[in-house]
N, CA, C and O atoms as a GROMACS GRO file, in nm:
protein
  308
    1MET      N    1   1.172  -0.062  -0.588
    1MET     CA    2   1.240  -0.044  -0.463
    1MET      C    3   1.202   0.091  -0.400
    1MET      O    4   1.183   0.100  -0.279
    2ALA      N    5   1.192   0.194  -0.483
    2ALA     CA    6   1.157   0.326  -0.430
    2ALA      C    7   1.016   0.326  -0.372
    2ALA      O    8   0.992   0.387  -0.268
    3SER      N    9   0.924   0.259  -0.439
    3SER     CA   10   0.787   0.253  -0.389
    3SER      C   11   0.780   0.179  -0.256
    3SER      O   12   0.709   0.221  -0.165
    4ASN      N   13   0.855   0.070  -0.244
    4ASN     CA   14   0.856  -0.006  -0.119
    4ASN      C   15   0.920   0.075  -0.007
    4ASN      O   16   0.875   0.069   0.107
    5LEU      N   17   1.026   0.150  -0.038
    5LEU     CA   18   1.089   0.235   0.062
    5LEU      C   19   0.989   0.340   0.112
    5LEU      O   20   0.980   0.363   0.233
    6LEU      N   21   0.917   0.401   0.022
    6LEU     CA   22   0.816   0.500   0.059
    6LEU      C   23   0.706   0.436   0.144
    6LEU      O   24   0.662   0.493   0.243
    7PHE      N   25   0.662   0.317   0.104
    7PHE     CA   26   0.558   0.247   0.178
    7PHE      C   27   0.605   0.212   0.320
    7PHE      O   28   0.530   0.232   0.416
    8GLN      N   29   0.726   0.162   0.333
    8GLN     CA   30   0.776   0.124   0.464
    8GLN      C   31   0.793   0.245   0.556
    8GLN      O   32   0.766   0.238   0.675
    9MET      N   33   0.839   0.356   0.500
    9MET     CA   34   0.851   0.478   0.580
    9MET      C   35   0.714   0.524   0.629
    9MET      O   36   0.700   0.572   0.741
   10THR      N   37   0.613   0.511   0.545
   10THR     CA   38   0.477   0.548   0.582
   10THR      C   39   0.425   0.459   0.694
   10THR      O   40   0.364   0.508   0.789
   11VAL      N   41   0.449   0.329   0.684
   11VAL     CA   42   0.403   0.236   0.787
   11VAL      C   43   0.472   0.264   0.920
   11VAL      O   44   0.408   0.262   1.025
   12ILE      N   45   0.602   0.291   0.917
   12ILE     CA   46   0.675   0.321   1.040
   12ILE      C   47   0.623   0.450   1.102
   12ILE      O   48   0.606   0.457   1.224
   13TYR      N   49   0.599   0.552   1.020
   13TYR     CA   50   0.545   0.676   1.073
   13TYR      C   51   0.405   0.656   1.129
   13TYR      O   52   0.373   0.711   1.234
   14LEU      N   53   0.321   0.577   1.061
   14LEU     CA   54   0.187   0.552   1.112
   14LEU      C   55   0.191   0.483   1.248
   14LEU      O   56   0.113   0.517   1.337
   15LEU      N   57   0.279   0.387   1.263
   15LEU     CA   58   0.292   0.318   1.392
   15LEU      C   59   0.329   0.418   1.501
   15LEU      O   60   0.271   0.416   1.609
   16PHE      N   61   0.425   0.505   1.473
   16PHE     CA   62   0.463   0.610   1.568
   16PHE      C   63   0.346   0.703   1.596
   16PHE      O   64   0.322   0.738   1.711
   17PHE      N   65   0.273   0.744   1.491
   17PHE     CA   66   0.159   0.834   1.506
   17PHE      C   67   0.049   0.771   1.591
   17PHE      O   68  -0.008   0.837   1.678
   18TYR      N   69   0.020   0.644   1.566
   18TYR     CA   70  -0.084   0.576   1.644
   18TYR      C   71  -0.049   0.573   1.793
   18TYR      O   72  -0.136   0.596   1.877
   19ILE      N   73   0.076   0.543   1.824
   19ILE     CA   74   0.116   0.527   1.964
   19ILE      C   75   0.131   0.661   2.034
   19ILE      O   76   0.078   0.679   2.143
   20VAL      N   77   0.204   0.755   1.974
   20VAL     CA   78   0.237   0.881   2.040
   20VAL      C   79   0.123   0.982   2.031
   20VAL      O   80   0.079   1.036   2.132
   21ASP      N   81   0.076   1.009   1.910
   21ASP     CA   82  -0.022   1.116   1.892
   21ASP      C   83  -0.165   1.074   1.927
   21ASP      O   84  -0.237   1.149   1.992
   22LEU      N   85  -0.206   0.954   1.885
   22LEU     CA   86  -0.341   0.910   1.916
   22LEU      C   87  -0.351   0.846   2.054
   22LEU      O   88  -0.460   0.838   2.111
   23GLY      N   89  -0.239   0.802   2.108
   23GLY     CA   90  -0.237   0.748   2.243
   23GLY      C   91  -0.292   0.608   2.256
   23GLY      O   92  -0.327   0.567   2.367
   24ILE      N   93  -0.300   0.531   2.147
   24ILE     CA   94  -0.344   0.394   2.160
   24ILE      C   95  -0.225   0.306   2.197
   24ILE      O   96  -0.110   0.345   2.178
   25SER      N   97  -0.254   0.189   2.248
   25SER     CA   98  -0.146   0.102   2.294
   25SER      C   99  -0.068   0.048   2.174
   25SER      O  100  -0.117   0.044   2.062
   26ALA      N  101   0.055   0.008   2.203
   26ALA     CA  102   0.141  -0.048   2.098
   26ALA      C  103   0.080  -0.176   2.041
   26ALA      O  104   0.093  -0.202   1.922
   27MET      N  105   0.015  -0.254   2.126
   27MET     CA  106  -0.047  -0.378   2.079
   27MET      C  107  -0.162  -0.347   1.983
   27MET      O  108  -0.175  -0.413   1.880
   28ALA      N  109  -0.245  -0.249   2.016
   28ALA     CA  110  -0.356  -0.214   1.927
   28ALA      C  111  -0.304  -0.161   1.795
   28ALA      O  112  -0.358  -0.193   1.689
   29ALA      N  113  -0.199  -0.080   1.799
   29ALA     CA  114  -0.140  -0.028   1.676
   29ALA      C  115  -0.083  -0.142   1.592
   29ALA      O  116  -0.097  -0.142   1.469
   30GLY      N  117  -0.021  -0.239   1.657
   30GLY     CA  118   0.032  -0.354   1.586
   30GLY      C  119  -0.078  -0.437   1.521
   30GLY      O  120  -0.061  -0.488   1.411
   31VAL      N  121  -0.192  -0.449   1.589
   31VAL     CA  122  -0.305  -0.524   1.534
   31VAL      C  123  -0.362  -0.452   1.412
   31VAL      O  124  -0.401  -0.517   1.315
   32ILE      N  125  -0.365  -0.319   1.416
   32ILE     CA  126  -0.412  -0.243   1.300
   32ILE      C  127  -0.322  -0.270   1.179
   32ILE      O  128  -0.370  -0.294   1.069
   33ILE      N  129  -0.190  -0.264   1.201
   33ILE     CA  130  -0.096  -0.290   1.093
   33ILE      C  131  -0.108  -0.436   1.045
   33ILE      O  132  -0.100  -0.462   0.926
   34LEU      N  133  -0.127  -0.528   1.138
   34LEU     CA  134  -0.142  -0.670   1.103
   34LEU      C  135  -0.266  -0.692   1.016
   34LEU      O  136  -0.261  -0.768   0.919
   35LYS      N  137  -0.376  -0.626   1.051
   35LYS     CA  138  -0.498  -0.641   0.970
   35LYS      C  139  -0.476  -0.589   0.828
   35LYS      O  140  -0.527  -0.647   0.732
   36ALA      N  141  -0.400  -0.482   0.814
   36ALA     CA  142  -0.369  -0.431   0.681
   36ALA      C  143  -0.285  -0.531   0.602
   36ALA      O  144  -0.306  -0.549   0.483
   37ARG      N  145  -0.190  -0.597   0.668
   37ARG     CA  146  -0.106  -0.697   0.601
   37ARG      C  147  -0.188  -0.820   0.560
   37ARG      O  148  -0.166  -0.877   0.453
   38ILE      N  149  -0.283  -0.860   0.645
   38ILE     CA  150  -0.370  -0.972   0.610
   38ILE      C  151  -0.456  -0.936   0.491
   38ILE      O  152  -0.476  -1.017   0.401
   39TRP      N  153  -0.509  -0.812   0.489
   39TRP     CA  154  -0.587  -0.766   0.374
   39TRP      C  155  -0.501  -0.774   0.248
   39TRP      O  156  -0.548  -0.818   0.143
   40ASP      N  157  -0.376  -0.731   0.257
   40ASP     CA  158  -0.286  -0.737   0.142
   40ASP      C  159  -0.264  -0.880   0.095
   40ASP      O  160  -0.254  -0.906  -0.025
   41ALA      N  161  -0.256  -0.973   0.188
   41ALA     CA  162  -0.232  -1.113   0.152
   41ALA      C  163  -0.344  -1.168   0.065
   41ALA      O  164  -0.320  -1.250  -0.024
   42PHE      N  165  -0.467  -1.123   0.089
   42PHE     CA  166  -0.579  -1.170   0.009
   42PHE      C  167  -0.605  -1.081  -0.113
   42PHE      O  168  -0.654  -1.129  -0.215
   43ASN      N  169  -0.572  -0.954  -0.104
   43ASN     CA  170  -0.600  -0.859  -0.210
   43ASN      C  171  -0.495  -0.864  -0.322
   43ASN      O  172  -0.530  -0.845  -0.439
   44ASP      N  173  -0.370  -0.888  -0.291
   44ASP     CA  174  -0.263  -0.885  -0.391
   44ASP      C  175  -0.281  -0.988  -0.503
   44ASP      O  176  -0.258  -0.954  -0.619
   45PRO      N  177  -0.322  -1.111  -0.475
   45PRO     CA  178  -0.347  -1.203  -0.587
   45PRO      C  179  -0.458  -1.154  -0.681
   45PRO      O  180  -0.451  -1.173  -0.802
   46ASP      N  181  -0.560  -1.089  -0.624
   46ASP     CA  182  -0.666  -1.033  -0.709
   46ASP      C  183  -0.611  -0.922  -0.798
   46ASP      O  184  -0.648  -0.914  -0.915
   47MET      N  185  -0.525  -0.839  -0.744
   47MET     CA  186  -0.465  -0.733  -0.825
   47MET      C  187  -0.374  -0.792  -0.933
   47MET      O  188  -0.362  -0.736  -1.042
   48GLY      N  189  -0.310  -0.904  -0.903
   48GLY     CA  190  -0.231  -0.974  -1.003
   48GLY      C  191  -0.318  -1.024  -1.118
   48GLY      O  192  -0.277  -1.019  -1.234
   49LEU      N  193  -0.437  -1.071  -1.086
   49LEU     CA  194  -0.530  -1.112  -1.191
   49LEU      C  195  -0.571  -0.994  -1.277
   49LEU      O  196  -0.584  -1.007  -1.399
   50VAL      N  197  -0.593  -0.879  -1.214
   50VAL     CA  198  -0.629  -0.759  -1.290
   50VAL      C  199  -0.517  -0.724  -1.388
   50VAL      O  200  -0.543  -0.694  -1.505
   51VAL      N  201  -0.393  -0.728  -1.341
   51VAL     CA  202  -0.279  -0.697  -1.429
   51VAL      C  203  -0.268  -0.802  -1.540
   51VAL      O  204  -0.243  -0.767  -1.655
   52ASP      N  205  -0.285  -0.929  -1.506
   52ASP     CA  206  -0.274  -1.033  -1.607
   52ASP      C  207  -0.379  -1.022  -1.716
   52ASP      O  208  -0.354  -1.058  -1.831
   53HIS      N  209  -0.496  -0.972  -1.681
   53HIS     CA  210  -0.605  -0.962  -1.779
   53HIS      C  211  -0.612  -0.825  -1.847
   53HIS      O  212  -0.702  -0.800  -1.926
   54THR      N  213  -0.517  -0.737  -1.817
   54THR     CA  214  -0.512  -0.607  -1.883
   54THR      C  215  -0.456  -0.623  -2.022
   54THR      O  216  -0.349  -0.682  -2.041
   55LYS      N  217  -0.528  -0.571  -2.119
   55LYS     CA  218  -0.481  -0.577  -2.257
   55LYS      C  219  -0.484  -0.434  -2.312
   55LYS      O  220  -0.591  -0.374  -2.323
   56SER      N  221  -0.368  -0.382  -2.345
   56SER     CA  222  -0.360  -0.250  -2.406
   56SER      C  223  -0.241  -0.246  -2.499
   56SER      O  224  -0.158  -0.337  -2.500
   57LYS      N  225  -0.233  -0.142  -2.577
   57LYS     CA  226  -0.121  -0.131  -2.671
   57LYS      C  227   0.009  -0.097  -2.600
   57LYS      O  228   0.116  -0.109  -2.659
   58HIS      N  229   0.001  -0.054  -2.473
   58HIS     CA  230   0.120  -0.020  -2.396
   58HIS      C  231   0.170  -0.136  -2.310
   58HIS      O  232   0.273  -0.123  -2.244
   59GLY      N  233   0.100  -0.248  -2.309
   59GLY     CA  234   0.140  -0.362  -2.229
   59GLY      C  235   0.051  -0.379  -2.108
   59GLY      O  236  -0.047  -0.307  -2.090
   60LYS      N  237   0.085  -0.475  -2.025
   60LYS     CA  238   0.002  -0.507  -1.910
   60LYS      C  239   0.025  -0.414  -1.791
   60LYS      O  240  -0.070  -0.362  -1.733
   61VAL      N  241   0.150  -0.393  -1.757
   61VAL     CA  242   0.181  -0.320  -1.634
   61VAL      C  243   0.197  -0.170  -1.657
   61VAL      O  244   0.166  -0.090  -1.570
   62ARG      N  245   0.246  -0.133  -1.773
   62ARG     CA  246   0.276   0.008  -1.798
   62ARG      C  247   0.154   0.097  -1.782
   62ARG      O  248   0.166   0.210  -1.734
   63VAL      N  249   0.037   0.049  -1.821
   63VAL     CA  250  -0.086   0.127  -1.807
   63VAL      C  251  -0.113   0.156  -1.660
   63VAL      O  252  -0.148   0.268  -1.624
   64ASN      N  253  -0.097   0.056  -1.576
   64ASN     CA  254  -0.120   0.074  -1.433
   64ASN      C  255  -0.017   0.169  -1.372
   64ASN      O  256  -0.051   0.250  -1.286
   65LEU      N  257   0.107   0.161  -1.417
   65LEU     CA  258   0.210   0.251  -1.366
   65LEU      C  259   0.185   0.394  -1.410
   65LEU      O  260   0.204   0.488  -1.332
   66LEU      N  261   0.143   0.412  -1.534
   66LEU     CA  262   0.119   0.547  -1.585
   66LEU      C  263   0.001   0.615  -1.514
   66LEU      O  264   0.011   0.730  -1.473
   67TYR      N  265  -0.108   0.541  -1.500
   67TYR     CA  266  -0.229   0.601  -1.443
   67TYR      C  267  -0.239   0.585  -1.292
   67TYR      O  268  -0.324   0.649  -1.229
   68GLY      N  269  -0.156   0.503  -1.233
   68GLY     CA  270  -0.163   0.482  -1.088
   68GLY      C  271  -0.061   0.560  -1.008
   68GLY      O  272  -0.076   0.575  -0.887
   69SER      N  273   0.043   0.611  -1.073
   69SER     CA  274   0.150   0.678  -0.998
   69SER      C  275   0.105   0.812  -0.941
   69SER      O  276   0.141   0.846  -0.828
   70LEU      N  277   0.028   0.888  -1.016
   70LEU     CA  278  -0.018   1.019  -0.966
   70LEU      C  279  -0.114   1.003  -0.847
   70LEU      O  280  -0.093   1.070  -0.745
   71PRO      N  281  -0.218   0.919  -0.856
   71PRO     CA  282  -0.303   0.900  -0.737
   71PRO      C  283  -0.227   0.846  -0.616
   71PRO      O  284  -0.255   0.885  -0.502
   72LEU      N  285  -0.130   0.755  -0.639
   72LEU     CA  286  -0.050   0.703  -0.528
   72LEU      C  287   0.030   0.814  -0.462
   72LEU      O  288   0.037   0.822  -0.340
   73GLY      N  289   0.091   0.900  -0.543
   73GLY     CA  290   0.167   1.012  -0.487
   73GLY      C  291   0.079   1.108  -0.409
   73GLY      O  292   0.118   1.154  -0.301
   74ILE      N  293  -0.039   1.138  -0.461
   74ILE     CA  294  -0.132   1.229  -0.392
   74ILE      C  295  -0.179   1.168  -0.261
   74ILE      O  296  -0.183   1.236  -0.158
   75MET      N  297  -0.216   1.040  -0.263
   75MET     CA  298  -0.264   0.976  -0.140
   75MET      C  299  -0.152   0.962  -0.037
   75MET      O  300  -0.179   0.968   0.083
   76THR      N  301  -0.028   0.944  -0.082
   76THR     CA  302   0.082   0.930   0.012
   76THR      C  303   0.109   1.063   0.084
   76THR      O  304   0.136   1.065   0.204
   77VAL      N  305   0.102   1.172   0.010
   77VAL     CA  306   0.123   1.303   0.072
   77VAL      C  307   0.010   1.333   0.167
   77VAL      O  308   0.008   1.438   0.230
   0.00000   0.00000   0.00000
Protein backbone atom coordinates (compact mmCIF):
# COMPACT_ATOMS: atom_id res chain seq x y z
CA MET A 1 0.00 0.00 0.00
CA ALA A 2 2.84 2.40 0.83
CA SER A 3 4.53 1.76 -2.50
CA ASN A 4 1.30 2.38 -4.40
CA LEU A 5 0.68 5.58 -2.44
CA LEU A 6 4.17 6.80 -3.35
CA PHE A 7 3.65 5.83 -6.98
CA GLN A 8 0.30 7.61 -7.23
CA MET A 9 1.70 10.78 -5.66
CA THR A 10 4.52 10.71 -8.21
CA VAL A 11 2.10 10.29 -11.12
CA ILE A 12 -0.08 13.16 -9.89
CA TYR A 13 2.95 15.40 -9.48
CA LEU A 14 4.24 14.46 -12.94
CA LEU A 15 0.91 15.36 -14.50
CA PHE A 16 1.03 18.75 -12.76
CA PHE A 17 4.69 19.21 -13.80
CA TYR A 18 3.97 18.38 -17.44
CA ILE A 19 1.09 20.85 -17.66
CA VAL A 20 2.35 23.77 -15.56
CA ASP A 21 6.14 23.69 -15.79
CA LEU A 22 6.70 22.17 -19.23
CA GLY A 23 3.66 23.89 -20.72
CA ILE A 24 2.33 20.92 -22.69
CA SER A 25 -1.38 20.46 -23.10
CA ALA A 26 -3.40 18.42 -20.63
CA MET A 27 -4.32 16.00 -23.42
CA ALA A 28 -0.66 15.39 -24.33
CA ALA A 29 0.21 14.86 -20.66
CA GLY A 30 -2.67 12.40 -20.35
CA VAL A 31 -1.45 10.50 -23.42
CA ILE A 32 2.03 10.23 -21.88
CA ILE A 33 0.55 8.78 -18.69
CA LEU A 34 -1.69 6.47 -20.75
CA LYS A 35 1.29 5.12 -22.70
CA ALA A 36 3.02 4.32 -19.41
CA ARG A 37 -0.08 2.43 -18.20
CA ILE A 38 -0.26 0.47 -21.45
CA TRP A 39 3.43 -0.41 -21.07
CA ASP A 40 2.65 -1.63 -17.54
CA ALA A 41 -0.21 -3.78 -18.82
CA PHE A 42 2.20 -5.72 -21.04
CA ASN A 43 5.26 -5.56 -18.78
CA ASP A 44 3.69 -6.67 -15.47
CA PRO A 45 2.91 -10.25 -16.57
CA ASP A 46 6.54 -10.60 -17.66
CA MET A 47 7.72 -9.40 -14.26
CA GLY A 48 5.37 -11.93 -12.69
CA LEU A 49 7.11 -14.65 -14.67
CA VAL A 50 10.47 -13.41 -13.40
CA VAL A 51 9.22 -13.63 -9.81
CA ASP A 52 7.69 -17.06 -10.38
CA HIS A 53 10.95 -18.42 -11.77
CA THR A 54 13.13 -16.94 -9.01
CA LYS A 55 14.64 -19.63 -6.86
CA SER A 56 16.63 -18.63 -3.79
CA LYS A 57 16.97 -19.64 -0.18
CA HIS A 58 15.06 -16.48 0.82
CA GLY A 59 12.00 -17.24 -1.32
CA LYS A 60 10.63 -15.83 -4.54
CA VAL A 61 9.62 -12.29 -3.67
CA ARG A 62 11.84 -11.44 -0.73
CA VAL A 63 14.96 -11.28 -2.91
CA ASN A 64 13.31 -8.73 -5.19
CA LEU A 65 12.12 -6.67 -2.23
CA LEU A 66 15.54 -6.70 -0.58
CA TYR A 67 17.53 -5.74 -3.67
CA GLY A 68 14.88 -3.61 -5.38
CA SER A 69 13.84 -1.28 -2.58
CA LEU A 70 17.02 0.82 -2.52
CA PRO A 71 17.12 1.48 -6.30
CA LEU A 72 13.37 2.26 -6.23
CA GLY A 73 13.86 4.77 -3.43
CA ILE A 74 16.80 6.42 -5.20
CA MET A 75 14.95 6.65 -8.52
CA THR A 76 11.85 8.04 -6.82
CA VAL A 77 13.81 10.84 -5.16
